[in-house]
C-alpha positions, 0 to 999 in steps of 0.5 A: 565391919560385919553383921552377926547371926544368932541361933535361937530355939523356937519359942511359942510366945515369941521369945518374950522372956517368959517360959513357953505357954505350953512347954510340953507341946514345943519339942522344936527347941529340943533340937539343940543339945543344951535344951534337950539335955536340960529341959524338964517339961514337968517343971516348965509346965509348972511355971508356964508363961511366967517372966524369967525375971520373977523366977529363981535360978533353978526355975529358969527354963533350959532355953535361957542358955540358948537365947530363948528370951532375946525379946525379953522386955524385963532384965533377968539374972543368970549365974555362970559356972565355968565348965572347967572349974574343977580339980587342979585346973587353973579354972578351979579358982573361978567363982560362980558369977552373976550376969544381969541381962538387960531388956532386948539383949542376947548372948553370942558364942563364936563357937567356930572361932573357938574350935580347935579345928578352926585354929589353923585357918585363923592363924593363916588369916591372923598370924599375930595371935598368941599361941594356944596352951596345951590343955591337961585333958582332951578338948575340942576347944581353945584352952589358953586364956590369952588366946581366948581373950584375943579371939573374943575381942577380935570377934566383937570388934567387927560388930559395930553398934548402930551399924551392924545388924543381927539376924536371928534364926532357928535351925530345922527345929521349927514348925514353919519348915521341917527341914530348913533354917528359918530367919525369925527376925532382923534388927540393929545391934544397938550395943556391944558390951565388953568381954565379961570375966569370971569372978575369981579368988586369985589374980587371974581370970578367964573370959566368958565365951558368951559375948553380950549384945543388945538389939533394937527389935521391939514388939511395937513396930513404930518404935522398932529398929527391926522386926520379927516375922509374924509366924506365930500370928499366921499359925494362929489364923483360921484356915477358912478365914485365910482362904476367904481373905487371900484365896490361898491356903494357910500354908501358902501364905506362910510360905510367902512370908517365911525366909529360908535358905531356898528363898536366899538362892540356896546359897551355901555361903549364907547357909554357913553364915547361919550356922555355929550358933553365932557367926559373921554375916557379910555385907553382900549376904546381908544385902541378899537377906534384906532384899528377900525380907523386903519381899516377905514383908510386902506379902504380909501387907498384901495379905492383910491378915495381921496388924502392925506398921509393916510399911515402916519396917519396909522403910527401915529395910530400905535405910539398912540396904543403903547403909550396907551398900556404903560399907561394901567395897568394889572388890570384896574377894581381894584377899581370897584371890591373893590366897588363890594364887598362893599368897600366904598372908593375903588377909594380913596384906589387905588389912595392912593396906587398909589400916595404913591408909593406902586403900579405902572402902571404895578404893581398888585394892589391886592398885595398892597391891600393885604399888606394894609389889613395885616397891612404891609402898612401904609396910616395914613391920609386916610379918610377911616382910621376908616373903615379899620378894617371892610375891613380887616375882609371882606378881611380875610373872602374872600375865595381864589376862590373868590379872584381869580375871583375878580382878573380875573374880574378886568382885564377887564374894566367893572363896579362894577355892572357887577363884582358883578353879576358874584361874586354873582354867585359861581356856575359859577366860574369854567366856568368863570375862564376857559372861561372869554368870557362868560362875553361878551356872557351872557351880550349880550344874557341877554341884560344887560350892554353889554361887548364886545369881544374886552374888554375881549381880553385886559384882557386875551391875554398876552401883556406885553406892557399892563400887564407888568409881570402880564400877564394872566395865564391858564386857563384864558389865550388866546394864539391865536386870533383863540382860540375857546372861542374868536371866539364863543364870536364873533359869539354870538356878530354877532348873537345878533347884527343881531337881530336888523337888523331883522335876526334871524339866519345867514349863516355860510358863512356870519359868517365866513366872519365877523370873517375873518374881525375881524381877519384881523387887526391881519393878521390872517386867519380863518382855513378852515372849522373852524365852523364845526371843533369846532361845539361841543363847539360852539353849547353850545350857538347856534344851527346849522341849515342845509338846502339843500345848506348851513349851518346857526347858530341861538341863542338857544333862537330864535330856541326855539321861532321859534319852538314854534310859528311854532307849535302854528300857524300850530296847531291852523290854522289846527283846527276848534273851537268846537262851530262855530258862525252861523250868516247871514253874507251876509245880515250884510255885505251888510247893512254895505256898503254905496250905496251897488249895487247888480248889481255891480260885484265889490260890490258882490265880496267885500261882498263875500270876507268879508263874507269869512273872517267872516266865517273863524273867526267863524270856525278857531282856528287861522285865518289871515285877510290881506288887505291894507287900505280901503278894509273893515277890520274894517267892518269885525271886527265890524260885528264879534264883534256884534255877540251875541255868540261872545259877550257872549264869550268875546274878548280881543282886542290888538294892537302894537301902541296907535293909532291902539289901539284907532282904534281897540277900536272904533270897538265895544262899551264896549270892551276896547282895549289895547296896547300889552305892556299894556296887557303884563304889566298887566300879568307880561310879560313886563319889563318897565326898558328895554322896552322888553317883557319877559317870567317870571319864574312863567308864568303859574300862570300869564296867561290870561284866560278871554275872549275866543277870541283874536284879534290882529291888525297891526300884521306886526309890531310884532317881533317873540319875541313879538308873542312868549311872547304874546302866552305864556301870553295867556292860549291857552287851554281856547282861542277859536279863535286867529285872526291876522289882518294886511298887510304883505307888510308893513315895517317889525317889528323893531327887529327880524323876520317877523312872520306875513309875514312868516305866511301869505305866509305859509298859502296863498299857502299851499298845504293843503286846510285846512291850506289855509282856515285859511287866507283871503285877502280882495281885493276890496277897499270898498270906490271905489267899485262904482266909480272905482279904487283908484289911491292910491291903484293902485300905492301902488300895485306896491310896494306890494309883489304881481303882480299888475293888468295888466293895473296898469302900466298906473298909471306911465303914469298918474302921468307923465302927471298929469292925476290923479283921485281925491285921488292922486296928485303928485308934484316934487322938484329938490334939497334942495334949492327948497324943501321948496317952492315946499312943500308950493305950494303943501299945498296951492293947495291941502288943502281945499280952503277958501276965504280970509284965510291965509296959517296959517289958512289953516294948522290950519283948516286941523289939526282941530285946528281952533277951540280949544274947538272942538279939546279938545272934539275930538283931533282925528281931529289933524290927518286929515292931516299928512306929512311923510318923510323917515328920520329925519335929512336932509333938507327933513327930519321931523326936518326941515319940522316941522320948516317950518310948525312952520314958516308958522303957526306963533308961539308966543315965549312967549307961547313956551317952549324948549324941546331940540332940539325943541321948542313947542308952543301953538297949535303945533301938537306933538307926544308922543315918548315912552310908559308910564303911566302918570298922567293928570293934573286932577291926572288921570293916563293914558297910553300914547303910542309911536306914539300917536299924539296930540296938545299943548293946553297951553305953557308958556315960563316963567313957562317952562311948557306946557300941551298936549291933545292926540288923544283917550283921549279927555279933558285930559291934560298932562304936559311937562316941558322945558329941554335943555339937549342934552343927555336926551331922549325926550318923545315928538316931533313936529308932523306936519311931522313924519317919515314913520316908526312912521306912521305905525299902523296909517292912516289919511284923507290926507297924504303928503309924501316927497320922496327923490331919495336917502337914505339908508333907502328907500325900497319897504316896506317903500314906500308901507307903506307911500302910504297906510297911506291915507284914502282919499287923497295922495299927493306925493312930489317926487324928480326929477320925478317918474322914479326912484321910479319904481326901488323900485317896484322890488323885489330886493328893498325889505327889508322884503325879505332880512331878514333871518328867520326860522319860516316855512322854513329856509330862509338865504342869503349866504352873506350880499349882497344877498337876501335869497329865501323863498317860497312865498316871493321872486322868484329867477330864473336861470338867474343871478340876475333876481328876478321876482314877481310870481312863474309862472314867475319863470317857464317861465323865467327859461325855456327861460334861459335854451333854450338860448332865450334872454329876458328882464323882466318888461322893460318899452316900449313907443308907441303911446304916452303911456308907459306900462310895459309888463312881458317879452320883446323880439326882433325878427330877424328883430328887432321888439318887441315881448311881453309875458304877464302872466295872473295870476288872471283872476278869479278876475273880477277886474284883468280880466277887467284890462287885457282887457283894456291893451289888447285893448291898445296892439291891438291899437299899433299893438300887436296881440295875437299869432303873436307878443303878447303871453299870458299864464294863471294860472288855477283855482287851481293856477297851470300853464301848462308847456306844454303851456309855452313850446309851446310858447317858441318853437314859440319864437325860430322860431321868434328870 
């Protein structure tokens, strides 16, 4: 007996058998190809909210075939036509057949079992099934009707009405969690219908693949045998109401009630069981799901935000947990263990032992198997009769400790691959028998087939309801939920999961909170000081780190990574090369700047910055070049690579993305740039199976020792492990210079750490002048040094980690009034209903005007596809215009925006192919989604990179084939083929709009950014990254107005700062809601909750707080029709306003000029220095005079 999972599309009215209330605002369902292929938004809008049973067949929505109405309260009819009913096939005799679906019913197609790819495994487990027939045409599915009937009947036979449970889930297409599969409901299966067949005109028929089931979930929870999670109700709640009721944000309470894979322990097994549209769910997995669901419903009750008898549903869950336990045996992986040691008919043997009464549900199958091997049992008609002799020899020669290990491993619901790994490791037997949780720990640390702590629990914690009389025995037995073996496994799980969130270590307090949450379901507490009391045991797998005020834990691997990188970075940054390059850099740089004007102070300072960078490159063994787009990083690198000495020494050019690689390669003729993955692959340091870098055992023999110089671009995208493996892959003793280039204020890497930002901050303010000399930050936008400031860069400066120029707050007023320079334009939209029109308006106004040209023509021209031959020769033209959005799925996400563009440019369906869930057509703009080596149509093998943009130059619906040309690979065509699988990981997607994350490492002439005012993914760095992608023009499409955007300029909105790292100093938050302090990255003050932008402001804020002077930080004030943002604002005794500005960079001419403009404005509205406007300055060495601050504080005390 098994349970079942059913994939459903997102529905905006809880799957109640009606068309969505607002179909056009539900793009989430379009993640399923059946819906994306068939959904007609305009028609569905016509019938919005109507019951399916009141509609004709041609009026039913696309989701009718994807269980979009599994909560249907009324019956409805659906007509089926067999997809093979054409031509001379046997299926041509099949007639359209009507099925009436009763209320609360759903279809389930076991796609994986009917896939030809699965037939070998199915034959291995069930060799008695009929052979398949040969199809007269290419197909990926089982063709023969007899085998189809057998597979479908076998699948449904394991689902028992009144016993099996159904788990309803959405794929990533849902509004609750952008990237995760989401369980939306759990309920009893109340009826399993027979396999349905097609009406026919002959004496044979074929089965419906759509199995039909009925379930017990009802909207009235008192009558329900199951429940839907109240996601819709929570989403409709007012943010302020949620805050008032719970003290938490709306997103936080939704997170507490949602059931996703991370909540289920990141179990790969459960992930697979929630796949393929309709799949079995094992009893062990169902126990884990039910226990998590119980905790989520307890949160619903505690929140008190929605009505319903949720306590009754918790009682229902408890009853189901008891029923599931009754169905579980003590050795669930018995057959997998036999398979692991080479028994071919392992699954049939277990089936025969149970079917013949030799082994009951709660019995030990190993005893029955041992008797079979000794000839004490007889299974005369078995298909494996001829192999029994070989099995008996195998079993006789299996040692007692091997049998003991096999028996232990079979207690856990793990597959034969994991069992074989441990069985083949006899040196681990003693440790394994004493602590089975190492199965989970090692699988997580080594990143292979992850096994969760909860999966081990079910095999080592005595529970007669599960194991009968075969409860586990010492030394494997775990008698307490706070057993240190179990708790350490939880700790490892937390540390590994946190790596995906960017944390390389976790505070002891946060770990304890996590463990307490894990123990809450068992009503157990974690004893006081548990982590310190069990330190010796826990330290076998982790490292304890102590800072001044807290303790943290780190995986040993990442402690080693941090120590190594710290040593390499410090050591090389503090040393000079033996033979520095001597060039007249001043003359070279001046010649590289168009319209260089010696009389222009900005020009002179831009040259000085670039010369400083080049001199640093030449002299330092490790150097860092930072700066936003347009500040001349490319100019500096080009100049450096032209040096004869550097040419002679050779330079290795590396970048994390394909686009960055192409851009870096264009900086010097004759030098091939590589992606980091390409380079590591060449050296043998990259595993393409897991797409991860690693250090091989023979690393010393594989190290790179070619060029003497290494330049790495877009370093902010590299994780600490990327840097670690990269440094290990270089023969550092033969490398003269390592040059790291990037922007530390961009999004942090996807993965652990923020090494480039940490290195930048360590060097930038280092007390050692020699270390400070290893970094240069370019400050001047080269293309605007003659014309003035760039509005793009002025706005972006507010989202950087540094204090903006003094007059830069004017940009917010300019945006509000529409008084902007040529490089920035801002439009607003209200909600999902007007976004499309606003987007269209912005495109029509901002793309170059051409008389008589349609919107389609303007779009084609903007991406260089108005002349296909030119685009083939120079595919980089396709990157001239790019739309960005933070996310993929909502109405403002890339999926929907891409569909708008396809509508506007007009696509010919005959020159299109479906690669589910999208359709790509000739001349569509597309993006490669994975790194891979791929042969072009001319058989030349090329490297394609994740994020590489191109266009479809050919597509044919009949051939189910398209060819694509990518930037950086002119005139090379790569083939892509049609796919309708909802489970396949596509390698290509539409790219009129891409996510901001995907754009990192790229830049474009014109960029349009869609910014919604809500969303968990929004952060200071995300917005900064989006703003700095444009080379020439930035168009912002902001929801409502820019006022909410100002909140994201604050340090509290930094996702970079929230990461726990340990590279140069231990930065660790106390708990998940706090931001860790790290020198140079975050500036906390004594005033609770106040974080400021600079160290000098910390000193001022702290002194004011200690004196008891009330103040506001960066409060916007309005006067004389203009708005500005001073550093500190006060109110004197009469109620008048006093301002305090701290001037941190007066040595910078641009900053000084900006302050003078702002000072003049203050004077014009009545603020006089020394009276109601006070200023302090940083001195030349960056220090601040505390006596100057104290003197102003004294004056303020008298005034306030």
